[in-house]
matplotlib code that plots the C-alpha trace (Angstrom):
import matplotlib.pyplot as plt

x = [-29.9, -31.4, -33.3, -30.5, -28.3, -31.1, -31.3, -27.5, -27.3, -30.3, -28.8, -25.5, -26.7, -28.9, -26.2, -23.7, -26.3, -27.0, -23.2, -23.0, -25.8, -24.1, -22.3, -20.7, -18.6, -14.9, -13.8, -11.4, -14.5, -16.6, -13.9, -13.4, -17.1, -17.0, -14.0, -16.0, -19.0, -17.4, -15.4, -18.0, -21.3, -23.9, -21.6, -20.9, -24.6, -25.3, -22.2, -23.4, -26.9, -25.6, -22.3, -22.4, -24.2, -23.7, -27.1, -28.3, -31.9, -34.3, -35.7, -32.2, -31.2, -34.4, -33.6, -30.1, -31.3, -33.6, -31.2, -28.5, -31.2, -32.0, -28.5, -27.8, -30.8, -30.2, -26.6, -24.8, -23.1, -21.2, -20.0, -17.6, -17.9, -17.9, -14.6, -12.8, -10.1, -9.1, -8.1, -7.1, -5.3, -1.8, -2.4, -0.6, -3.3, -6.5, -7.8, -7.5, -9.4, -11.8, -12.4, -12.9, -15.6, -17.6, -18.0, -20.4, -20.3, -17.8, -15.2, -12.1, -12.8, -10.1, -9.3, -8.4, -5.7, -4.7, -2.7, -1.3, -1.9, 1.3, -0.1, -3.4, -3.1, -3.0, -5.8, -7.9, -7.1, -7.8, -11.2, -12.3, -11.1, -13.1, -16.2, -15.9, -15.7, -18.5, -21.3, -23.7, -23.4, -21.2, -21.5, -19.7, -19.6, -17.2, -17.1, -15.7, -16.4, -15.4, -16.1, -12.5, -10.7, -10.9, -14.5, -15.6, -13.9, -15.5, -19.0, -18.6, -17.4, -20.7, -22.8, -21.4, -21.9, -25.5, -26.3, -25.3, -27.5, -25.4, -26.9, -24.9, -25.5, -23.6, -23.6, -21.8, -21.9, -24.2, -21.4, -18.1, -19.8, -22.2, -21.1, -21.2, -25.0, -26.1, -24.2, -25.2, -23.0, -24.8, -28.0, -26.7, -25.8, -29.4, -30.6, -28.2, -29.6, -27.3, -29.1, -27.9, -28.3, -27.0, -25.6, -26.9, -28.6, -29.2, -32.6, -34.2, -31.5, -33.8, -34.6, -30.8, -30.1, -33.1, -32.5, -29.0, -25.7, -24.6, -21.0, -21.9, -20.6, -20.3, -16.5, -16.3, -14.6, -15.9, -16.2, -17.5, -17.7, -19.5, -19.5, -15.9, -13.7, -13.3, -11.2, -10.2, -8.2, -7.8, -8.5, -11.7, -13.0, -10.8, -7.4, -4.3, -4.1, -7.3, -8.6, -10.5, -7.4, -4.9, -2.1, -1.7, -1.6, -0.8, -2.8, -0.8, -3.4, -3.0, -5.5, -5.7, -7.6, -8.8, -10.4, -12.2, -14.8, -13.9, -15.5, -18.8, -18.3, -17.6, -20.6, -22.8, -21.3, -22.3, -25.6, -26.3, -25.6, -27.7, -30.6, -30.5, -30.4, -33.1, -35.3, -34.7, -34.0, -31.1, -33.1, -31.6, -28.0, -26.2, -24.2, -21.4, -18.1, -15.4, -12.3, -8.7, -6.6, -4.0, -5.4, -5.1, -7.7, -9.3, -12.4, -14.2, -14.6, -17.1, -18.0, -20.3, -22.6, -25.3, -22.7, -20.7, -19.1, -15.2, -15.0, -12.3, -9.7, -10.4, -9.7, -6.5, -5.5, -5.9, -3.8, -1.2, -1.0, -0.4, 2.7, 5.6, 8.4, 7.3, 4.5, 4.2, 1.4, 0.4, -2.5, -3.2, -5.1, -3.8, -6.1, -5.9, -7.9, -6.5, -7.0, -4.7, -2.0, -1.5, -1.5, 1.5, 3.4, 3.0, 4.1, 7.2, 8.1, 7.9, 10.4, 8.3, 9.8, 6.7, 6.9, 4.4, 4.2, 2.4, 1.9, 4.4, 2.0, -1.6, -5.0, -6.2, -4.5, -6.5, -5.3, -1.8, -1.9, -3.4, -0.9, 2.1, 0.8, 1.4, 4.8, 6.8, 5.0, 5.5, 9.0, 9.9, 8.4, 10.4, 8.2, 9.7, 7.9, 8.3, 6.8, 6.2, 7.1, 5.8, 2.3, -0.4, 0.0, -3.5, -2.9, -4.4, -2.2, -1.0, 1.5, 2.4, 5.4, 5.5, 2.3, -1.1, -2.2, -4.9, -6.0, -9.3, -10.7, -10.3, -8.0, -6.9, -9.0, -11.9, -14.1, -13.2, -13.8, -17.1, -18.6, -18.0, -19.0, -15.8, -14.8, -11.5, -10.0, -8.0, -5.8, -3.2, -0.7, 3.2, 3.3, 0.5, 1.9, 5.3, 4.1, 2.3, 5.4, 7.6, 5.1, 5.4, 9.1, 9.0, 6.8, 9.6, 12.2, 10.2, 9.9, 11.9, 12.3, 11.2, 13.6, 13.0, 15.5, 13.8, 10.3, 11.9, 13.1, 9.6, 8.9, 6.7, 4.0, 3.8, 3.5, 0.9, -1.2, -0.8, -2.0, -4.9, -6.2, -5.7, -7.8, -10.8, -10.0, -13.1, -15.3, -13.6]
y = [20.4, 18.7, 21.8, 24.2, 21.9, 22.0, 25.9, 26.3, 24.0, 25.7, 29.0, 28.5, 26.5, 29.3, 31.9, 29.4, 28.9, 32.7, 33.1, 30.4, 31.8, 35.0, 35.4, 38.8, 37.4, 36.5, 33.1, 34.8, 36.6, 33.4, 31.9, 34.8, 34.4, 30.7, 31.1, 33.6, 31.5, 28.4, 30.2, 32.6, 31.4, 33.6, 36.7, 36.0, 35.6, 39.0, 40.7, 39.1, 40.5, 44.0, 44.2, 41.1, 42.3, 45.3, 46.7, 50.3, 49.6, 49.0, 52.8, 54.1, 52.1, 53.0, 56.8, 56.2, 54.9, 57.7, 60.4, 58.7, 58.8, 62.5, 63.4, 61.5, 63.0, 66.6, 66.9, 64.4, 67.4, 68.0, 64.4, 64.3, 62.6, 58.8, 57.9, 61.1, 58.9, 57.8, 61.4, 62.9, 60.3, 58.6, 55.2, 53.6, 54.7, 54.6, 51.5, 52.8, 56.0, 54.1, 51.9, 54.9, 56.2, 52.8, 53.5, 56.2, 57.9, 60.6, 60.7, 62.8, 66.6, 68.8, 72.2, 72.0, 73.4, 72.5, 74.0, 71.8, 73.3, 73.7, 72.6, 72.7, 76.5, 77.5, 75.0, 76.8, 80.2, 79.5, 77.7, 80.8, 83.2, 81.3, 80.9, 84.8, 85.3, 83.2, 84.9, 82.1, 78.9, 77.0, 73.4, 71.5, 67.9, 66.4, 63.0, 64.7, 68.2, 69.5, 72.6, 73.4, 76.4, 74.9, 73.8, 77.2, 79.2, 77.4, 77.5, 81.2, 81.8, 79.8, 82.1, 85.1, 83.9, 83.1, 86.3, 88.0, 86.0, 82.9, 79.5, 77.6, 73.8, 72.0, 68.3, 66.2, 62.5, 61.6, 59.4, 61.3, 64.5, 63.4, 66.2, 69.0, 68.2, 68.4, 71.6, 75.3, 76.1, 73.8, 75.3, 78.8, 77.9, 77.0, 80.2, 82.1, 80.7, 77.8, 74.7, 71.9, 68.1, 65.0, 62.2, 58.8, 60.1, 58.1, 59.8, 56.3, 54.1, 51.1, 51.2, 51.6, 48.3, 46.5, 47.7, 48.7, 48.8, 51.5, 51.5, 52.5, 56.0, 58.9, 59.3, 62.0, 65.5, 67.8, 71.6, 73.3, 77.2, 78.8, 75.5, 76.2, 75.7, 72.4, 71.2, 67.4, 65.4, 63.7, 66.5, 66.7, 70.0, 69.5, 71.0, 68.9, 68.5, 66.4, 66.6, 63.6, 61.5, 64.0, 61.5, 60.4, 64.1, 65.9, 64.5, 64.9, 65.5, 66.5, 69.0, 70.3, 73.1, 72.6, 74.8, 73.8, 71.2, 68.7, 71.0, 70.7, 66.7, 67.0, 69.3, 66.6, 64.0, 66.4, 66.7, 63.0, 62.9, 66.0, 64.8, 61.2, 62.9, 65.6, 64.6, 67.6, 67.8, 68.7, 71.9, 74.1, 73.7, 76.1, 73.7, 75.3, 74.3, 77.0, 75.3, 76.7, 77.5, 74.7, 72.7, 68.9, 66.2, 64.9, 63.1, 62.5, 58.9, 58.3, 55.0, 53.8, 50.9, 51.9, 51.4, 48.6, 46.2, 46.0, 49.2, 50.8, 48.0, 47.3, 50.9, 50.9, 47.5, 48.9, 51.9, 49.9, 47.6, 50.7, 51.7, 51.5, 53.0, 54.0, 53.9, 55.7, 55.4, 56.9, 55.5, 55.6, 52.4, 49.6, 46.5, 45.3, 42.6, 39.8, 42.1, 44.9, 42.6, 40.7, 44.1, 45.5, 42.6, 42.0, 45.4, 45.0, 41.7, 43.4, 46.1, 49.0, 50.6, 50.5, 52.5, 52.5, 54.9, 54.1, 55.7, 54.2, 54.6, 54.0, 55.1, 51.6, 48.5, 46.4, 48.2, 48.0, 44.3, 43.7, 45.9, 44.2, 40.9, 41.9, 43.2, 40.1, 39.2, 42.8, 43.2, 39.8, 40.9, 44.1, 46.7, 49.3, 50.3, 53.4, 54.2, 57.9, 59.2, 62.8, 62.1, 60.0, 60.3, 60.6, 61.7, 59.2, 59.7, 57.8, 58.8, 56.9, 57.4, 61.3, 61.6, 60.3, 61.0, 60.1, 62.1, 61.9, 60.2, 56.7, 54.5, 51.1, 49.1, 47.1, 49.8, 52.2, 49.2, 48.3, 50.3, 54.0, 56.6, 58.1, 60.5, 60.9, 62.8, 61.0, 63.4, 63.2, 66.1, 66.0, 69.2, 68.5, 64.7, 65.9, 68.3, 65.4, 63.2, 65.8, 65.7, 62.0, 62.4, 64.6, 62.1, 59.6, 61.9, 61.9, 58.1, 55.2, 52.3, 49.0, 46.2, 42.6, 41.1, 43.2, 41.7, 38.3, 38.8, 39.6, 37.2, 34.3, 35.5, 38.8, 37.0, 34.8, 37.7, 39.7, 36.8, 35.9, 39.6, 39.4, 36.1, 37.7, 41.2, 40.8, 40.7, 43.5]
z = [-25.5, -28.6, -29.4, -28.9, -31.3, -33.9, -33.5, -33.7, -36.9, -38.7, -37.9, -39.3, -42.4, -43.1, -43.2, -45.2, -47.8, -48.2, -48.6, -51.0, -53.2, -53.6, -56.7, -55.9, -53.2, -53.9, -52.7, -50.3, -48.8, -48.5, -46.7, -44.4, -43.4, -43.1, -40.7, -38.5, -38.5, -37.6, -34.7, -33.3, -35.0, -32.9, -33.0, -36.7, -37.4, -35.9, -37.9, -41.1, -40.6, -39.9, -42.4, -44.5, -47.3, -49.5, -49.7, -49.5, -50.0, -52.9, -52.7, -52.8, -55.7, -57.5, -56.7, -57.8, -61.3, -61.7, -60.7, -63.3, -66.0, -65.5, -65.5, -68.6, -70.4, -69.3, -68.9, -71.5, -73.1, -70.0, -69.5, -72.6, -76.0, -76.2, -78.1, -76.7, -75.3, -79.0, -79.9, -76.4, -74.7, -75.4, -77.0, -73.9, -71.5, -73.6, -72.2, -68.5, -69.6, -71.4, -68.7, -66.3, -68.7, -68.5, -64.8, -64.7, -68.2, -67.9, -70.7, -71.1, -71.8, -72.7, -71.6, -67.9, -65.6, -62.3, -59.3, -56.5, -53.2, -51.2, -47.8, -45.7, -45.0, -48.8, -49.5, -47.0, -48.1, -51.8, -51.2, -48.8, -51.6, -54.2, -52.0, -51.4, -55.2, -56.1, -58.1, -58.8, -57.0, -54.3, -53.9, -51.1, -49.9, -47.2, -45.5, -42.3, -41.5, -38.1, -36.0, -36.0, -37.6, -41.1, -40.7, -39.3, -41.8, -44.8, -43.1, -42.5, -46.2, -47.2, -45.1, -46.5, -50.1, -49.2, -47.8, -50.9, -53.1, -54.3, -54.0, -51.9, -51.2, -48.4, -47.7, -45.1, -44.5, -41.6, -39.8, -40.6, -39.8, -37.2, -34.7, -37.3, -38.4, -35.0, -34.2, -33.8, -36.6, -39.1, -37.8, -38.4, -42.0, -42.7, -41.3, -43.3, -46.5, -47.1, -48.2, -46.0, -46.5, -44.9, -46.9, -45.7, -42.5, -39.4, -38.9, -39.0, -37.5, -37.3, -41.2, -41.8, -39.9, -41.5, -45.0, -45.3, -43.6, -41.0, -42.5, -46.1, -46.2, -48.5, -48.4, -51.3, -51.0, -53.6, -53.8, -56.9, -57.4, -60.1, -62.2, -63.5, -60.2, -58.4, -55.8, -55.7, -53.3, -49.9, -47.5, -45.4, -43.9, -41.0, -39.6, -40.2, -36.5, -36.7, -32.9, -33.0, -33.6, -32.6, -31.7, -35.2, -36.5, -38.5, -41.4, -44.4, -47.5, -51.1, -52.9, -56.5, -57.7, -61.2, -63.6, -66.9, -68.1, -65.6, -62.9, -64.6, -64.5, -60.4, -60.3, -61.8, -59.3, -56.6, -58.1, -58.1, -54.3, -53.7, -55.9, -53.9, -50.6, -51.2, -53.9, -56.0, -59.6, -61.7, -62.9, -59.9, -61.1, -63.2, -65.6, -67.9, -69.1, -69.8, -71.5, -70.7, -73.6, -74.0, -71.1, -70.6, -70.7, -67.5, -66.3, -63.2, -61.8, -59.1, -57.5, -54.7, -53.5, -56.0, -58.8, -60.3, -57.9, -58.3, -60.6, -58.3, -58.2, -61.9, -62.8, -60.7, -62.3, -65.7, -64.8, -63.3, -66.3, -68.4, -66.8, -69.0, -66.9, -63.3, -61.0, -57.5, -55.2, -51.7, -49.9, -45.9, -46.2, -48.0, -48.0, -51.5, -53.1, -55.4, -58.6, -57.3, -55.7, -58.9, -60.9, -58.7, -58.6, -62.6, -63.2, -61.0, -62.5, -66.0, -65.0, -64.0, -60.9, -58.6, -55.5, -52.7, -49.6, -46.7, -43.2, -40.5, -37.8, -38.9, -37.1, -37.7, -36.3, -38.5, -41.5, -40.5, -39.9, -43.2, -45.1, -43.6, -44.5, -48.3, -47.5, -48.2, -51.5, -52.9, -51.9, -53.4, -56.7, -56.7, -55.4, -53.2, -50.0, -47.8, -44.6, -43.9, -40.6, -40.5, -39.2, -41.0, -44.8, -46.0, -49.6, -52.1, -55.3, -58.3, -61.0, -64.0, -66.4, -65.5, -67.9, -66.0, -62.6, -60.3, -57.3, -55.1, -52.2, -52.8, -50.8, -51.9, -49.4, -49.4, -47.9, -50.9, -53.4, -52.2, -49.5, -49.9, -52.3, -53.5, -56.3, -58.2, -61.1, -63.9, -66.0, -68.6, -68.2, -67.6, -65.8, -63.1, -62.8, -62.2, -59.5, -57.8, -58.4, -56.6, -53.7, -53.6, -53.6, -50.7, -48.9, -49.7, -48.0, -44.9, -44.9, -43.9, -46.7, -45.9, -46.8, -47.4, -44.8, -42.1, -43.1, -43.1, -39.6, -38.2, -35.4, -36.3, -33.8, -35.8, -39.0, -37.8, -36.5, -39.9, -41.9, -39.4, -39.5, -43.5, -43.6, -42.0, -43.6, -46.1, -42.9, -41.2]

ax = plt.figure().add_subplot(projection="3d")
ax.plot(x, y, z, "-o")
ax.set_aspect("equal")
plt.show()
């Protein structure tokens, strides 16, 4: 019994000391781990070993530094000019654009245009048409790639392009697309001449568990055609019916088709992932920037576990702080940190019309509980919350004052903040921003507003449940 008690004490103390030595953990995250270790010491120790540290491995970090240095050396001309925000961006929003540029070196570039896709059918039709019209290169990366109608149509288009001599590179995440990368369709793509790669592969699962985390994923959605057309938004290569979770369908996404120099930035972001996974150099990529006459300024923002911690919530906090009149956000997963929560409440208190749109029914019970734990505070500050009822709202959007927009793959949750590789495009343009805003209004028309009296009337056990889950949220 004495030996068991000594083992128990040493085990728990070792993890506690490790947690206390970490400067990158927030106090709430430390508290969450302490709670888990006290209540479930052995289970908590195993979970901490597997998921507690955001480590992707030393070799991966060295490779990331080498890739980043090569891109800066060979392609700095396509990353935008330092200081471009001072001439291209409205003074009110310059700090946010400057902060975005500090993340991975992409500055605003002018001369871009964008079309908002009407729905999933138009998105697929335009993507296939662009791939079929490609003459040089097609680059594609998706977190989830299914063998359904959408996934197969894209794969067939890539194979047609490869057979006529277009260089096609296709990458899928090892977890999100685990069935696809083992499929006959994936093999056919390779045989047709499509260069295929797996992001964060599970080929050596033991090494992943020992040196990294199994849940560090590449969540990006990038398509670049001939270096001057790119798609950015929330849609994976899957049908809106999304068969793996059909009971939550349809997945309601947003996708924009961009032309202009911002496509070159998205190509460089894709190249960084491709080079990381394959060991190839940047020399095989055709880079060009074709400005659109009268186009707007935009810049790419990419984050991930090999980059700066806290970049996403800090960027969004900067954007929220820049809002002067109104701010509308849609996200499927709302698990904010203190930085983001305080920014939203502060904006509402200073008179900005803050509107948040979440799914009414979420495919994650954990996310649903954590999100609900923040409703009281947000509503009390004056934020307006709508819950979308027409399926799972998967669109990640932000519009500010009818002038500035953000679209991409980042959710407002801790996974997107710390664990996932994400990509977004930040832009300043009234026409595009108003188009996205109108889409947000369509979401609202299909939603139910959440009122403070209804939240205050929730039974005590529901409030306790939400707050307990939120307390251990940094662990989950």
